[in-house]
N, C-alpha and C positions, 0 to 999 in steps of 0.2 A: 790817523792813521788807521789802514785796514788790514787786514787779518793775511791779504797780500805783502802788507809793507813793514810786518812787525819784525824786527830783528830778531825775538825768539821764538822758536814753533812753539810752545808754551802758550803766545798768545797770538799765532800765526795758525799754520795749520791745526794745532789741535786746540784752538781756541773754546769750539764749541764742550768741547772733552772736559777744560780748566776751567768754563764761565763759571760754577757754582764756590770756586775757589777767591773770586775775585772780590766776593761779599766780605773775605779775611782777610786777602793779603794784597791789593792793590793799594796805592797812593791814597786814593778816597779812602777804602777800609781803616788803613793808619791815622789818618785824621778823624775820621768818625770815632775810632775805639780813643784815642787822647782827648778828644771831648767828652767821649763819656765818662774817663776819668776823672778829669778837671771838671765835669757837673758834680759827679757824685763825690768826688773830695768836696766840692764847696758845701753841698748838702749836710753832708756829715759834721763838716769843723761850723757850722753855723748852731747855735745853741749847744756846744762840745761844753759841757761843765769845765770850771774852771779856765774859759777864757774870757767869758764874757760877751762874746759875740749873740749880736740876738737871733733868733730862729730866723727862718724865712715866712714872709708871709705866703699866702698860697698861689698868688701870681710867679710867686718867685720860683716855689716847687714845680710849676707848672712849666716854666722856661725851661727849669732845668731835664725834667723829665723831658723836654723837645730836644733838648741837646744833648741825651743819652741816645736819640735815634737821629742823628743830623740826616741832614738831607743832601742830595746829591750839590745843590745849589750854597750849603753852608760849606761843605768840603771845596767848592771853587772860590769861596768867599776867603776862609784861611789861606786857600794857597797862594791870592791874589794879595792878601798883607803879607806871606811869607816874603812876595819880593821886595817890599819893602825893610823889611826886618833881616831879613838874610838868616832867621832863624826858626826852623818849622815850628816847635813847640811853642816859643813868644809870640807866633802867630795865633795857637791856639787861645792863648792866655788872651789877645788882643781880641779878639772876635769878643770871647765872653763877656769882657769889658761893654766889648758896644752892646751886645744885648743886653744885659744890664740897665746901661745907661737909657739905652731905646725903653725899655721898660719902666724906666723910673725906680730904679733900685741901685742906683749910683753910691748907696750906702756899704754896699758889699763888695763895691769894684775891686777894695784893695785884698780882697779876702782869697780874690782867684789866685789859685796857683802859690796860696800863703805857705812862705818858708821850705816850700819843694824845691830840690836842683831837678833837671829836665829829666835824669834819667828815671826821677820817681814816676813821672807822668809813661815815660818809655818803657819802663818793666814792666807797667801792670797792663799797658795797650800789648805789647807782644804778647805777652805770657796770654790772654782773653784771644787776642787772636787765635794763636797756639793753640788753646785748649778748643774753641771754638771748630779751627775747621779740621781739629782732630777727630774730636766728639759729629761732628755735622756731615763731614764729609768723606774723611778716608776712612775711619772704623766700619760706617757703612759698607764700603765699597769693599773691606777687607770680607764682611760678612758673607757679603756675595758670596765671595769666593770662597769661603766656606763651605757654606750652603752648597753650590757646587759641587764640591769636592765630597762632599757626606753624599750627597745622592749617586755620584760616580761610585763610592766607596761600595753602598748598599747594593746597587746595579749590578754590580761585576764583581759581586764578594767572591763568590765561588768560582770565577772565570780563570781557569789555570791559563799562568805565564811563565815563563822561562825567566830566574833571575840569574843576573850577570853580577860577579863580583869581580873586582879588576878589568871588564869587562869580557868576562871569559863567563860560558856557562855553568852555574852554580849549583842550584835545586830549585825546585819549584815554588812557587809562589801566586797570588791570585792579583787581578789589575786591581779589584777593590782595596784591597789590604794595602795595596803600594799607594793608591789615592788616600788610604785613610792615615797613611802616614804623614804625609803632603797636612792633612787638616788638621792631625792631632798638634803637629809643631807649629801651624798657623794659631791654634787656640790659645797656646801657652804663651805667645809672643803679643797678640791680641790683649789679653789678658793683662799684660804687663803695660802695655801701650794705656788701656782704659783706667788701669790704677794707678797711674802717673798723679803725681801732686807736684806742683808747680811752683816755682817762688817768684816772689817782686819786692820791691823794697818801695818805702812810702819816710825814709827817714834822712831825707836833707843832703847836704854835700856832700860828706863820706861818709854819712852812715850811723851819726853821731846824734841826730835830732839837735843840735847846735842853733839853728836858728828859731825850731819848735819851743825851745827851752827856756830862749832870752827874750822871748815875748812871751810865754804861759807858763811857768815852770811850774805853775799846780796840776798841771791838765797831765791827762796821763798817756802819752804819746806810743808805747810800745803797744799797748793797750788797745788803742783808738787804732794803729795799726792792723793789728788785727782784726778788728771790725772790721774797720775798710774792705781788707782782703777776702772774710766772710761776705759780705754786702757785694762786691764787686763778682765773687763767682756764684753766688745764689741762682738756682736752680739749672746749675751745671754739673752734671757726672765727674769731672773732671774738673778738681777743686784748685784752688790757687793761695798758698798760703804765705802772710807776710814773712821773710828771712827775718830772722834775728840779727845777724851778725854781718853788714854790707860793708863795703867801701861805698866809693859813688855809685858804683855800681851794683847792681846784684851780680852776686858770682859766675850765672849762669851753668852752676852743675847741672840744675833739676832740666835746664834745655840740653844740654849733652846728653843725659839720660833719656828724653825722649827720642833726638836723632839716634842715638846709639841702638835703642829699642825697634826705632822704624826701618834702620839700614839692617837689623836682625830678621826683621821681618822680610825686608827686601831683598834678602838673600836665603830666606827659603824659596821666595817666588822666583827667583832665578835661579833653583835649584830642579822646580817643578818644572819649569819652560824647558828648560833642555831635557830633560825625562819624557817630556813629550813629543820635544823634536825628535828626540832619537827614537821613540817608537812609531815615529810617522815615517822617519827614514828608512826604519825596517821593516814597514806595512805590516806593522800589529795594529796601530791605528791608521783610520781613514780620516780622509777631510773630505766635505759636503761641497763639490763646485757649486758653485753662485752663476749665476746667468747672469751676461756681460762683462765679468769680472776676466781679466788679464794675467795670467799668473808668469808671463814670462815675454819679454820683447822680440824673441827669435823661435822659443819652443813652445809651441801652443798647448802642447801635454799638457805642462806643468800645471801643479794646485799648491804652490808654495805654502811652507807653516808660517804666512807670514806676520799674522798676531802674535806668535808666541815668538818671534824674533823681535819683533818692535817690544813687546814685554819687554823682554833681556835688556835691549840694549836701554829702555827708559829707565830699568830700576838700576843699572849699572848706571847712569847720570843721574837718579837720584842718592842712591850712594855715596856717590862722590863728592856730592853736598854735604849729607848728611856725616859722613867720616871726617869733612874739612870742618862743620861748624862745634863739632863736639869736641876736635883737637884745638881748634883754633878761641874758641870762645871765652873757655873757662882761665883764660891766662890772658892778664892785664898788666902793664907796666903801673907799680906802687897802688895809688890809690883809683887810678882808673887812667887809660888812654883812649882816642878815637875811635881806634881800628876796627874796635865793634860795631861801632854806628851803620857801617857800610853794608857790614856782612850781616846784620839781621836783616836786613833788607831784603835779601835773598831767601828766607824761610820759605815763601811761598813758590819758589825755584824748584824746590826740593819737594815739596808737596804734590805740585802738579807732574811733576815727571814719575813721580809714585803714581797722582791718579790714571795718569794717560797708560801706565803699564798693566792697573789694574781694570780696565776696563777693554783695554787691549785684550786678556787674558781672558777677560769673560766673553768676548767675541769670538776668540779661537776655541773656547770649550763650546760655543754653539751650533759649530760648525763640524767638529769631531763626533768619531762613534770609535769604539773598540770593537776589533777585528775579532769577533771571541773563537772563531775557526783557526785562523793564522796562526794567533795565540797558541790555541792547544796544541797544533801542529809544531810547531816551535819548541813546546815541551818534548813532545812524543817522540820529535827528532834527536835526542839528546838523553836516550837512557844511561849513560853514564850519571846521570845524577843521582841514580839510587844509589850509588857506589854509599853515600856516606850514610844511607840508610841500613846499607846491606852490614859494613862493618862494624857498625853502632849496635844492632842487634848479636851479631856475631862477639863482642867484644863483651854483650850482656852476659854472652852462653860459656863465656870460658877459652875461647877460642886463642890461641897464639898468635899475636901479631895480626888482625886481621887487615888492620891498617894496608900494612904490605901486601898481602895479599891483592888487595881490592887497587892498590896503586899499582901493580903490577899489571893488573889486567885492563886496568882503565888510562892510566896518566897517558897524554899523547896519543892516544889512540882512537879510531872511532870503532863504536861496539853498537851490537845490536841488541835485542829483547832477547834474542834467543840467547845470544852470548850470554848474557847474564839470567836468565835459565837456566845454561847448562852445566855454568857455575854454581850455582846454588844447589843442584841436583848433585853434584861430584862432592859437596860439604859435608865434613865428618861431625853432623849435629844430627838432632832427633828428628825423624819425621815430621812433628807436628812443628819443628821449627823451619823445616823448609817449606811447609805447606803455608807456614805464615809468611814466610817471604817472598813466596809466587803471589800469594794474595798482594802483599804489599806492592809486588811488580805490575799488577792488574789494573792499577789506578792512579789518575796524578798523585804526584810527591809534594801535595803542598801542607800539610802540616794543618795548624789553628789559622789559618791564613783566613777562610773565610770567616770563619767565627770570630776573628780579630776586627777584619772588615765591619762586621756589623757591632762592634764595640759589646759584644759577651764574654 
């Protein structure tokens, strides 16, 4: 299948963007991670006190080390076995047994997948896939967006901009401060994503270590599971813990937490994409035309904000999947049903739509620039925004009901700075207060926006 023949655009049209995720979410990746889990389990099981299982010789350790980094050929062999077994995890078990026998280590073959259920392997495999995909692909892409927003915040910290609330002219702000708002929001969500503690299980058919205990009652199985989890996530910032209480499946609550956090991150970016789209529409942000590109099939003058629109669409698709995962996966009939299995295979699609959006947004950033003059003009053309400041100063001075005075002057009417100055001149206040108000009217009304944008 080529990119032109792929059913989904994440593997077709956007294959070049999503390719880094295939290492963590493809069918081959799932097989590799299952083999890694099975190999690590056998390695730690051999020589475990209370079992009497002999330690692995050097060649056994070398074999398992290779299985932890399985090749595409290994994955293909597992897939071939699966066509016979009709069971994907059992195929991994048989593959490892084959390798042990070929290496003259047949006495260890019955300890492959010993006392485990498929979900023990799957839960750790998926936890590793999610942790690595998040840590190595999505978080760096989010970091790129945050870095660009911080750069824009510093660059445009003092550039005046008309703020709109309810879509109407409100008061003054700056471009930099508005970019800084989104950077700050993303930083909070990024910290939550990076601080996640995923969970997985290693406790047998319904989570009670039944078979483990039946075979080796003196081995400390819960402690072994914790040791296994620590070994599995060694070297990673996002840690995996052994869930202490489970059914046949790990309950997926931590996975729901991950996708809820990712959905919140994406929702912030939807807001950013829509705001930039509006600024472009209003002529406050301009786009660089790229030679050879076509903006419209019929209107040659157009430079459309396609990268921000693409980002918005893909973020919506990702969030639909994230919401489905977090609502669906924590619910299972009694000790388990199989409806989670096919759902888990779609984790990569949510990551892929998110990554496509992040890359589209970065491409959009590379083509835009704030039109400082247009933004300053938009604020200057709405002198009514000073009404808030004037009435607040008058309140300080004890003037009776200044809000109503300013409301009568400004609400629903187009006024000029001259009108405001005349109003100030007629106020029953001290000359020093009038001078204070005239000075306020002489400069952009942006408060501490520039300072906030610079993080001070």
